[in-house]
N, C-alpha and C positions, 0 to 999 in steps of 0.2 A: 597171554600176558604181554602187553606192549613193551614192557621193559625187560623181558627175558629173565624170569626168575631162575636162579641157579638150581642145579640138581638137588643141592642140600635143602632147598626149600620145600621139597616133597618128601613125605615119609609115609610108610605104611604102618598103621597101628589099628588095633581093634576099635570098632565104632563105639563111641561112648568115652574114649580116652583122648578126646580132641583137645589137647593143650599144646601150646608151643613150648620151645625149649626153656623159656624163662619160667614156665609154670602158669602163665596168665591164660585165662580162658578166653581167648580172642581169635579162635580159628575161623577163617573165612568160610571154608567149606569142608564137608566130610561126606564122602560118598563111597559106598562099598569098601569101607575100610581104608580108603586112600585119603589122606588128609593133606590139604593145602596149608602148610604152616604159614601163619600170618607174619612171621618175623620178616620174611622178604617182602610180603605184600604190604605190611604195616609201614615199613620204611618207605614203601613205594606208594601206600594208600594215598593217592594223589601225590606222587613223589615229586613231580615238577613243582607243585605248589609249595611243598615243604622245603625243597631245595632252594627255590627262589626266596622263600622267607628267611632261610638261614643266611643267604647271600645279602639280603636287605639288612638283616641284623648286623652282619659284619661291616657292611659299608657305613651304616649309621654309626657303628662304634668307632670306625676310623674318623669320620667327619666330626663327631662330637669330641673325641679325644684331641684331634688336631685343633679344633676351635678352642677347647679349654686350655691346651698348652699355649696357644697363641696369646691368650689374654692372661696367662698365669703371671702374676707380678714377680714371681721368683725367678723368671727366666733371665738369662744374661742380657745386660744393657737395658733393663727395665727399671728396677729399683737400685741396682748396683751393676758395675761392669761385668763381674763374673757371675752374678746371680747365684743359683744353687750350686754352681761349680766351685764356689768358695767353701762349701761344706766338705767335710773330710771324705765321706764315701764317694761323693760325686766327683771330687777333684781327682781321686785315684782311678775311678772309672775312665775319666777323660785322659789321664796320663797313659793308662794301659791302651786305650783306643788309639792314641796318637802313635805309640810305638808299633802296634800291630798294623796300623795303616801304612807304615813304611816297610812292612814285610820283615820286621825284626821281632824276636822274642824278648820279653822283659829280661833285664839283666840283674835285677835286684828288687828288694822290697820297695824301693822308691817308685817303681812303676808296676808293681805286682803285689797289691795289698788285698785284692779280692779275686775270686775265680774269674777266668777269662771268657766264660760262656756268654756273658753280657757285653763286655768291652769289644769282643770280636765283631758283634753286630754294629756297634758304634763306629768301628773302624771302617766298615763298608760305606757308611754314609759320610764319614769324615772325608774319604776319598772322593765321594760324589759331590763335595762342596759344602757340606754342613759343618764347617770348621768350628763355629762357636757353640753349636748345640747339636752334636751328632746323634744324641739319644732321643731327640724330639720325634723324628720320623720313625725310629725304632719302636718307641712306645705307642705312637698312634697306630701304626700298622699291627703291632702285637695286640693292642686292645681290640681291633677289629676282628682278628682271629679268635681272641678269647670270647667275644660276643657270639660269633658264629658257632663255636664249639659249645658254648653254653646253651644256645638254642637247640642244637642237635641232642645233647645229653639230656636236657630237660624233657624233650619230647619222648625220648626213650624211657626215662624214669616214669613219666606219666603213664605210658602204655603198660609198663611192667606193673605199676602199682594199682591202676584202676581197670585196665584191660577192657573187655567187653565193648559195648556200644560207645562208651566214652572215648575209647582209643580210636574209633573210626569217625568220630564226630568232627564238626568244624572247629572244635575248641583247641585242637592241637597247635595251630599257629598262635593262638592267644596264649597258650601255656608257654610256648617258647619265648615269645616277646615279653611276657610277664617275668620270666626268669631273668632275662637280660636287663629289663628295667629294674628289677629288685637288686641285681648285682651292681648296677650303675649308681642307683640313687639311695639304696637302703643298706649298703654295707660300707666298710671302710676302704674298699679296694680302689675306687676311682681316684681319690686324691693321691694314692700311691703310684698310679699309672701316669699321671700328668707331671710327675716329678721323677727324675731318673733314679730308680731303685732296681737292683738286679732281681728282686722278687717277681717282677713282671714276666720275665722269661719263664720262671718256674711255674707260675700260674698257668701259662700256656702249655708247657710240657705235661703237667699233671693232668690237665683236662684232656689232652690228646691221648695220653696213656689210658685214662679211664674209658674213653670212647672205644679204643681198640680192644681192651680186655673184656668189656661187657658185651661186645658185639656178638651176635649170633652167627656171623659169617665164620667160615673156616679160618683158622689161624695159619695163613700161608707163610711161606718164607719171607716175602716182602713185608708183611705185617709184623712178623716176629722181629725182623731186623729193624723195622721202624720203632718198635717198642724199645729195643736196645739203644738205638740212637737217641731217643727221647730221654731215657734214663741216663745215658752218658752226658747229654747236654745239661740235664739237671745237676749231675755231679760236677761238671765243669763250671757251673754257675754258683751253686750253693751246696757245698759238699754234703752236709748232713742231711739235706732234704731228700737225697736219693734213697736213703734207708726207708723213709716213710712212703715215698712214691713207689718203692719196690714191693711193699707189702701186698697191695692188690695184684701185682704181677705174680708174686709167689703163690697167692691164693688161686690164681688162674690155673696153675698146674693141677689143682684138685678137681677141676671141672672139665678139663679138655681131654680129648682122646690121646692115645699113645703117640701117634705121629705128630700131633699138635704140640704135645709136651716136648718132644725131641726138637722140634723147630724152635720152640721158645728157649729151651736150654742152650742149644747150639747157636741159633741165629741171634736172639736177643743177648744171650750171655757173651757171645763172641764179639759183637759190636760194642757192647758196654765195656768189656775188658780192653778192647783196642783204644777206646776213648780214655779210659782210666790210665792206660799206659802212656798215652800222649800227654795227659795232664801231668803225670809223674815226670815225664821228660822235661816239660817246661819248668817244673819245680827244681829239677836237677840243674837245669841251665841257669836258673835265677838264683838258687840258694845253695847249690852244691850238694843237695840231698833230696832224692825223689820223694821221700816221705815227710818232708817239711812243707807244710802248707803256708799260705800267706798269713793265716791267722796266728801263726807262731809269733808274728811281729806286732800283733795287736796287744800291747802290754797294758795292764791295769795298775793303777796306783792304789796300793792297799796291801796290808799284810796277808800273805798266803793266797793272793789272787793270781799273780803271774800273767800269762797270756791267754788269749781266747781259744788256744788249742789245748789248754790244760784243763783237767777236771776240777781244778780249784774254783773255776768260775761257774760251776754248775752244782747247786746244792739243793737237795730235796726239801730241806726245811724252809727254803724261800718260797716254795710253791704256793702255800695257802695265802701268804701275804701278797705275793705278786698277783695271784688270781683275783683277790679282792680289789686291789687298786687298779689293775690293768683292765679287768673285765667289767667291774661293777661301779666302783666309787670314783675312780680317777686318783690323781696324786693327793697325798695327805695334806699338802700345803700348796697354796697358790690357786689362781683362777683356773676354771676348766677350759677357757678359751685356748684352743690349740692343744688341749690336753684331754679331750673327750675320751672316756673309756669305751671299750668295744661295745658294750651293751647299749650305750647311748647312741652310737652310730649304727648299730645293727640290732634294733629292738626285736625284730622278728626272729632273731636267733632262738628265742625261747620256744618257738614252734618246731624247731628242727628235730627234737627227739620224737615227736609224734609222727613226723614224716619218715624217720628212720624205721620206726616200728611198722608203719604201714608198708613201706618198701620191702623190708626183710620178710614180712609175712607172705608176700606175693612174689618174691624174687626167684623162686624155683631153683634151678641148678646154679644160678649165679648168686645165690644167697651167700656163699662163702666169700665171693669177691666183695660184695657190698659190706659184709661184716668186717672184712679186712680194711676197707676204706674207712669205716667208722673207727676201728681200732687204731689205724694209722693217724687219723685226726686227733684222737685222744692222746696217743703217745707223743705226737709232735707238739701238741699244746703243752703237755707236762714238761717236755724237754725244754721248750723255750721259756716256760714259766720258772723253771729251775735256773735259768741263765741269769747272770748278774744284771744284765740290761733288760730283763723281762718284766720289770715292775712298773708301777704307775708313774714313778718319777722320771721314767724314760719315755713316756708318751710324747713329750715335747720333741724327742729325737726320732719320732716316727717308728717306734718299736712295734706298732701293730702290723708292720710288714712281715714280721716273723710268722704270722698266721695267714698270710695272704693266699697261700696255695689252697686253703680250705674254704675261702669265702664263697666261691662259686658252688661247690658241693653243698655247703651249709645253706646257702640261699635256696638251692633246689629242694633240699630236705624241708626247709621252712615252708616252701610253697606247697609241697606234698602234705605237710602237716596241717596247713590251713584248709586244704581241700578235704583231707580225711576227717577233720573235725566237722566241717560243713556237711559232708555226706552223712556222718553219723547223726548229726542233729536233724538233718532232713528226714532220715529214715525213722528217727524216734517220733517225729511229728506225723509221719504217714501211718505209723502203726495204729494209733487210736482211731484214726479215720477209717482204716480198713476193718477194724474190729467193730 
């Protein structure tokens, strides 16, 4: 093997039980009871080609995002001097970035209204000279990484779901690029990327977490610590999303060996707790209370609503109405221009359940992890649909960003669903011919 398959890629099993650790029947060879597990060879099955394809997807993502940001009429000094930094969220991102760029911590809610996981990236580019729009390079580079990660994860999902000859065919680059294209042009994500929203960071971290937890490679200390760092970055950016991002990680404990579980608990858990402690310190420095988040200062006008840290802004009875208006119909009053519901921007979403069924049926020992991903997406969706700003009337305020972390997995599930339906139809057409 030119690329040096690790020892874990070899296993001894009785002949006739040649399946890889995901359960897919895609073993490259089986001789005298010694199986070459294709997990390592698959990822390598022309590894240089797939690696370069992922790099191309990433570079294309950076260039397209940079181009789109450059011509975005909402940028500063295009339609108005401040552009999108005149908006509430973006103005506070910028204020936090400026404070951090001078190596100071925010000293109050006036410059600490959102998690610092996104502004700290803007601070880097602010110091590099992007004074007016420090988040433009952040989002362009982040989208490139998102595209590369999407390519990698889509290929892994395809192999797991369809295995066999399909996994070793020349279709793998096509699958990866199709997933990236679907994410870019057939979901609500891209408009959110070319405008500063902190959801961009969480999209990246969740994709990276999924790639690490479903990998067939051993969960080493560096990988476990990386998972903890990604969870911590998620928490530092959008507090609540770490709960949903953490569910697949928790499910990983069910499918890993004892030593791997210990690494995950100690390595990932330790790094995550360290970042949570750091965030708590910044909140103590700014607000005098480590348990007081910036959302305590997001006050709502209305009886019994309070601030966005209170449960008064989350009500189960709002879910059906918000689902109808946010996902299907759009706002009850007003034009749909700028208020398109999720399904209008992401019509292929209806295929995702078929892809989920096909994936889980073939996921083998990783089935628990993918079930956790699906459950996390559902719970996250219900959580934000229960939020006061989760309804169709807030589409004009870009509230589809609340679901941004799931657009990439949902796009991949939709792609798998379309392929599964096609394969089922093709087999049904072949059966009468063979008969």
